[in-house]
C-alpha positions in Angstrom: 0.0 0.0 0.0 2.8 2.4 0.9 4.6 1.7 -2.3 1.4 2.1 -4.4 0.7 5.4 -2.6 4.2 6.6 -3.4 3.9 5.6 -7.0 0.6 7.5 -7.3 2.1 10.6 -5.8 5.1 10.3 -8.1 2.9 10.0 -11.1 0.8 13.0 -10.0 4.0 15.1 -9.6 5.2 13.9 -13.0 1.9 14.8 -14.7 1.9 18.3 -13.1 5.6 18.8 -14.1 4.8 17.7 -17.6 1.8 20.1 -17.5 4.2 22.9 -16.5 6.5 22.1 -19.4 3.5 22.0 -21.8 2.3 25.4 -20.6 5.8 26.9 -21.1 6.0 25.4 -24.5 2.6 26.8 -25.4 3.7 30.2 -24.2 6.7 30.0 -26.4 4.5 29.0 -29.4 2.2 32.0 -28.7 5.3 34.3 -28.9 6.6 32.7 -32.0 3.3 32.7 -33.8 2.4 36.3 -32.8 5.8 37.9 -33.6 5.4 40.6 -36.2 7.8 42.5 -38.4 9.2 45.6 -36.7 7.9 47.7 -39.6 4.3 47.1 -38.6 2.5 50.3 -37.6 2.8 51.2 -33.9 5.3 50.1 -31.3 5.6 46.5 -30.3 7.3 45.0 -27.2 10.9 44.5 -28.4 9.7 45.4 -31.8 7.9 42.1 -32.2 4.9 41.6 -30.0 1.6 43.2 -29.2 1.0 43.6 -25.5 -1.9 41.2 -25.5 0.2 38.4 -26.9 2.9 38.9 -24.3 0.3 39.0 -21.5 -1.1 35.7 -22.8 2.3 34.1 -22.7 3.1 35.5 -19.2 -0.3 34.2 -18.0 0.6 30.7 -19.3 4.0 30.9 -17.6 2.4 32.0 -14.3 0.1 29.0 -14.6 3.1 26.8 -15.4 4.8 28.0 -12.2 1.7 27.0 -10.2 1.9 23.5 -11.8 5.6 23.3 -11.1 5.1 24.3 -7.5 2.4 21.6 -7.1 4.9 19.1 -8.5 7.4 20.0 -5.7 5.1 20.0 -2.7 1.8 21.2 -1.3 3.7 24.0 0.6 5.3 25.2 -2.6 1.9 25.3 -4.3 0.4 27.3 -1.5 3.4 29.7 -1.6 3.0 30.2 -5.3 -0.7 30.9 -5.0 -0.2 33.3 -2.1 2.5 35.2 -4.2 0.1 35.5 -7.2 -2.8 36.7 -4.9 -0.5 39.2 -3.2 0.6 40.6 -6.6 -3.0 40.8 -7.7 -4.1 42.6 -4.5 -1.2 45.0 -4.7 -2.1 45.9 -8.3 -5.7 46.5 -7.4 -4.7 48.7 -4.5 -2.4 50.8 -6.7 -5.0 51.1 -9.4 -7.6 52.3 -6.8 -5.0 54.9 -5.7 -4.9 56.2 -9.3 -8.7 56.1 -9.7 -9.2 58.0 -6.5 -6.7 60.7 -7.5 -4.2 59.9 -4.7 -1.5 59.4 -7.4 -1.4 60.2 -11.1 0.3 57.3 -12.9 0.7 59.3 -16.1 2.7 61.9 -14.2 4.8 59.2 -12.5 5.7 57.2 -15.6 5.2 59.6 -18.4 6.6 63.0 -19.3 5.2 65.8 -17.3 2.4 67.5 -19.4 2.6 71.2 -19.5 -0.5 73.4 -19.5 1.3 76.2 -21.3 -0.9 77.5 -24.0 -3.9 75.2 -23.3 -5.8 77.7 -21.2 -5.7 81.4 -20.6 -3.2 82.3 -17.8 -3.0 86.0 -17.4 0.4 87.8 -17.0 2.4 84.6 -17.1 6.0 84.2 -18.0 7.7 80.8 -18.4 11.1 80.1 -19.9 12.7 76.7 -20.6 13.3 74.2 -23.3 11.0 71.8 -25.1 11.1 69.4 -28.0 9.4 69.0 -31.4 6.1 67.2 -30.9 6.1 64.4 -33.5 9.8 63.7 -33.1 9.3 63.2 -29.4 6.1 61.1 -29.7 7.8 58.8 -32.2 11.2 58.6 -30.4 13.2 60.4 -33.0 16.4 62.2 -31.7 15.9 66.0 -31.7 17.6 68.9 -30.0 15.8 70.9 -27.3 14.4 74.2 -28.4 14.5 77.1 -25.9 11.3 79.0 -25.4 10.1 82.1 -23.6 6.3 82.2 -23.2 4.6 85.4 -22.0 0.9 86.2 -21.8 -1.1 89.3 -21.6 -3.8 90.4 -19.2 -6.3 88.0 -20.8 -3.9 85.0 -20.7 -3.0 84.8 -24.4 0.4 85.0 -26.0 0.7 88.7 -26.7 3.5 91.2 -25.9 3.3 93.8 -24.7 0.1 93.9 -22.8 -2.6 96.0 -24.4 -6.3 96.8 -23.6 -7.2 96.3 -27.3 -5.9 96.4 -30.8 -6.7 97.2 -34.4 -6.3 93.7 -35.7 -7.5 90.5 -33.9 -6.3 87.0 -34.8 -8.2 83.9 -33.7 -6.9 80.3 -33.9 -5.1 77.5 -32.3 -1.5 76.3 -31.7 -0.4 77.5 -35.2 -0.8 81.0 -33.8 0.4 80.2 -30.3 3.7 79.0 -31.7 5.2 78.2 -28.4 8.5 77.0 -29.9 9.1 80.2 -31.9 10.4 83.4 -30.3 7.6 85.8 -30.0 9.1 88.5 -32.3 9.1 85.9 -35.1 5.5 84.8 -34.7 2.8 85.7 -37.1 1.1 88.1 -34.7 4.3 90.1 -34.1 5.4 90.1 -37.8 1.9 91.1 -38.9 1.9 94.0 -36.5 5.2 95.2 -37.9 4.1 94.8 -41.5 0.8 96.6 -41.0 2.0 99.2 -38.5 -1.1 98.5 -36.5 -1.5 97.0 -33.0 -2.3 93.3 -33.4 -3.2 90.8 -30.7 -4.3 87.1 -30.9 -6.8 85.0 -29.0 -5.4 81.6 -29.5 -4.9 78.4 -27.5 -3.5 75.0 -28.2 -5.8 72.3 -29.5 -9.0 74.3 -29.6 -11.6 74.2 -32.4 -12.7 77.1 -34.5 -15.9 77.2 -32.5 -14.0 77.5 -29.2 -11.8 80.2 -30.6 -14.9 82.2 -31.3 -16.3 81.5 -27.8 -13.0 82.6 -26.2 -13.0 85.8 -28.3 -16.5 86.6 -27.2 -15.4 86.3 -23.6 -12.9 89.1 -24.1 -15.7 91.6 -25.0 -13.2 93.5 -27.2 -14.5 96.4 -29.2 -15.1 95.4 -32.8 -16.0 98.8 -34.4 -13.5 99.5 -37.1 -11.5 96.4 -36.2 -10.3 93.6 -38.5 -10.9 90.1 -37.2 -9.1 87.2 -38.9 -9.9 83.6 -37.9 -7.3 81.0 -38.8 -8.6 77.6 -39.8 -6.2 74.7 -39.7 -6.7 71.8 -42.1 -4.7 69.4 -39.9 -6.9 68.8 -36.9 -9.8 71.4 -36.9 -12.3 68.8 -38.0 -11.3 66.6 -35.1 -11.3 69.5 -32.7 -14.8 70.6 -33.9 -16.2 67.1 -33.3 -14.5 67.0 -29.8 -15.8 70.5 -29.0 -19.4 69.7 -29.9 -19.4 66.3 -28.2 -17.3 66.9 -25.2 -16.3 70.5 -24.8 -17.8 73.9 -23.9 -16.6 77.5 -24.2 -15.1 77.3 -20.8 -14.2 73.6 -20.7 -10.8 72.5 -19.5 -8.8 70.2 -21.8 -10.7 66.9 -22.4 -9.9 64.4 -19.6 -7.5 61.7 -20.4 -9.3 58.4 -21.3 -9.8 56.2 -18.3 -7.6 53.4 -19.6 -4.6 55.7 -20.1 -4.9 56.8 -16.5 -4.3 53.2 -15.2 -1.1 51.9 -13.8 -1.0 48.9 -16.1 -1.5 51.1 -19.2 1.3 53.4 -18.1 3.6 50.4 -17.4 2.7 49.1 -20.9 3.5 52.4 -22.5 6.8 52.7 -20.7 7.8 49.2 -21.6 6.9 49.8 -25.3 9.1 52.9 -25.3 12.0 51.2 -23.6 11.9 48.1 -25.7 11.3 49.9 -29.0 12.4 53.5 -28.7 11.6 54.6 -32.2 8.0 54.0 -33.2 7.8 52.2 -36.6 5.2 54.7 -37.7 8.0 57.3 -38.1 9.3 55.4 -41.1 5.8 55.2 -42.7 5.0 58.9 -42.1 8.3 60.5 -42.9 10.1 61.7 -46.1 13.3 63.5 -47.0 13.7 66.8 -48.7 17.3 67.5 -49.7 18.4 64.9 -47.3 16.5 66.3 -44.3 13.8 64.1 -42.6 10.3 65.6 -42.2 7.5 64.0 -40.3 3.7 64.1 -40.9 1.1 63.6 -38.2 -2.2 65.0 -39.5 -3.0 62.8 -42.4 -6.0 60.7 -43.5 -7.0 59.4 -40.1 -7.4 63.0 -38.9 -10.4 63.7 -41.2 -11.8 60.4 -42.4 -15.3 60.1 -40.9 -15.3 63.7 -39.7 -16.0 65.4 -43.0 -19.4 66.5 -41.7 -17.7 68.9 -39.3 -17.1 71.3 -42.2 -20.7 72.3 -42.1 -20.6 72.8 -38.4 -17.5 75.0 -38.7 -19.0 76.9 -41.6 -22.1 77.7 -39.7 -20.2 79.0 -36.7 -18.0 81.1 -38.9 -21.0 82.6 -40.7 -22.7 83.5 -37.5 -19.6 85.1 -36.0 -19.0 87.0 -39.2 -22.5 88.4 -39.0 -21.8 89.5 -35.4 -18.5 91.2 -36.3 -20.2 93.0 -39.3 -23.1 94.2 -37.2 -20.7 95.6 -34.6 -18.9 97.6 -37.3 -15.9 95.4 -37.9 -14.5 93.3 -40.8 -14.3 89.6 -40.6 -12.3 87.2 -42.8 -10.9 83.7 -42.7 -7.4 82.4 -43.3 -7.0 78.8 -44.3 -3.8 77.1 -43.1 -3.0 74.0 -45.1 -1.6 70.8 -43.7 2.1 70.1 -43.7 1.6 67.2 -46.1 -0.3 69.4 -48.6 2.7 71.8 -48.8 5.7 69.5 -48.4 4.3 66.3 -49.9 5.0 67.2 -53.5 8.7 67.9 -52.6 9.2 64.6 -50.7 11.3 61.6 -51.5 9.2 58.8 -49.9 10.7 55.5 -48.6 9.4 52.2 -50.0 6.1 51.2 -48.4 5.3 54.7 -47.2 1.6 55.1 -46.5 1.9 58.7 -47.6 3.5 58.2 -51.0 0.0 58.8 -52.5 -0.2 62.4 -51.2 -3.6 63.1 -52.6 -5.2 60.2 -50.8 -4.2 61.7 -47.5 -5.4 65.3 -48.1 -8.7 66.3 -46.6 -11.6 67.9 -48.6 -11.5 70.8 -46.2 -9.7 73.1 -48.5 -12.3 72.7 -51.3 -15.0 72.8 -48.7 -13.9 76.1 -47.2 -13.6 77.7 -50.7 -17.2 76.6 -51.5 -18.4 77.9 -48.2 -16.7 81.3 -48.9 -18.5 81.5 -52.2 -21.9 80.8 -50.6 -21.4 83.0 -47.5 -19.6 85.9 -49.1 -17.0 85.8 -46.3 -13.5 86.1 -47.9 -11.0 83.3 -47.3 -7.2 83.6 -47.8 -5.7 80.2 -48.7 -2.1 80.1 -47.5 -1.3 77.0 -49.5 0.5 78.8 -52.4 2.5 81.3 -50.3 3.8 78.4 -48.1 4.4 76.1 -51.1 6.2 78.8 -52.9 8.6 79.3 -49.9 9.1 75.5 -49.7 9.9 75.3 -53.4 12.5 78.0 -53.1 14.2 76.0 -50.3 12.8 77.8 -47.3 10.8 75.1 -45.6 8.0 76.6 -43.4 7.7 73.8 -40.9 9.9 72.4 -38.1 11.2 69.1 -39.4 9.8 66.9 -36.5 6.8 69.0 -35.5 3.3 69.8 -36.7 3.9 73.6 -36.5 5.5 76.3 -38.5 9.1 77.5 -37.8 10.0 81.2 -38.0 10.2 81.0 -41.8 6.6 79.7 -41.9 5.3 82.5 -39.8 7.2 85.1 -41.9 5.7 83.7 -45.2 2.2 83.6 -43.7 2.5 87.2 -42.3 3.6 88.5 -45.7 0.7 86.8 -47.4 -1.8 88.1 -44.9 -0.4 91.7 -45.0 -0.6 91.7 -48.8 -4.2 90.4 -48.9 -6.5 93.0 -50.5 -9.1 92.3 -47.8 -6.6 93.3 -45.1 -5.4 96.3 -47.0 -9.0 97.6 -47.6 -9.9 97.1 -44.0 -6.8 99.0 -42.9 -7.3 101.8 -45.3 -11.0 102.2 -44.1 -10.8 101.8 -40.3 
């Protein structure tokens, strides 16, 4: 009986040990079968695996450890189960700390997010250094860019502080231009070209509708003033949808999605960056011009499915234009093309680039705003040709690894706006 009992116990341990080996082998097969080429869009763990596949493999290995512990002894099994339960309990406790606001996991594991330019902060001055946005997001090496950010009494990037002006500019981060010295920004250059006080009401990542709402809050006098609203092809359709569905004229920036606030998601993002520093999307959304790399962020996925927002933006612009006109001012719109629209024709694209067919990645917004102008009677200045002309001459208007203009882009845009007959007529008949 004793010998039979020992044989039974031995066979049980052998079966559990073989089960552990089988689970480990299955985990290895999962990793082998799910490995993808590093050129696939989006980061992969070590350039090969989606997170879910690695999690599946680790779960199988954890189960294999439980089997292996059972093969050793009952005490080892209980120890393994206790360790797994403790790990699970600790993870839940840490996640609850994040959900309750005790700790911000994005701040702990990710780069500190700055609020500069995202909301009005009166009489603020901040100096420091920052990096180009797309290059940073995709892990491309780039040099820090010093900045000096100063706001006026209303909290917008204007200098010096003024109670009002003759020309008002409305828009988003294209006008804010946090990485460009203030004296080289469009608002400063336009003031110098026109010889007239010029201020802007602009914030990062706001829609045309919110720009209008922010301007209304200022209660600035419109009689005899020129008001120019800048519409950006890149992300204004997305911003319009977000504003109408999530925002309000006084809303704070949209809250980070719940999943991105969790500890596990932040750990995943950190591991992805550590194991594959350069996002493969960079190769698919970059080109070279005269040997210099240029990145493109706002492409087809920034407008596909959101084309209907053109009508929403047009209605808001028309209503605001009527308000400005009834108050004795002049209103016009300036269309800012996407980086791809301007630089795409000059690009040398790598094999397999998803942007090689430039036209397929250009939104209908440009044609839509032109048609809207014809219907509404509100004039629109299209900056595509002035910026393209500068680029063709070798003066590239955009930062290489960023979605925004460099100083040359601001200069080209300011010259085009100052030469526009709408602006000249408004200035000659204040």
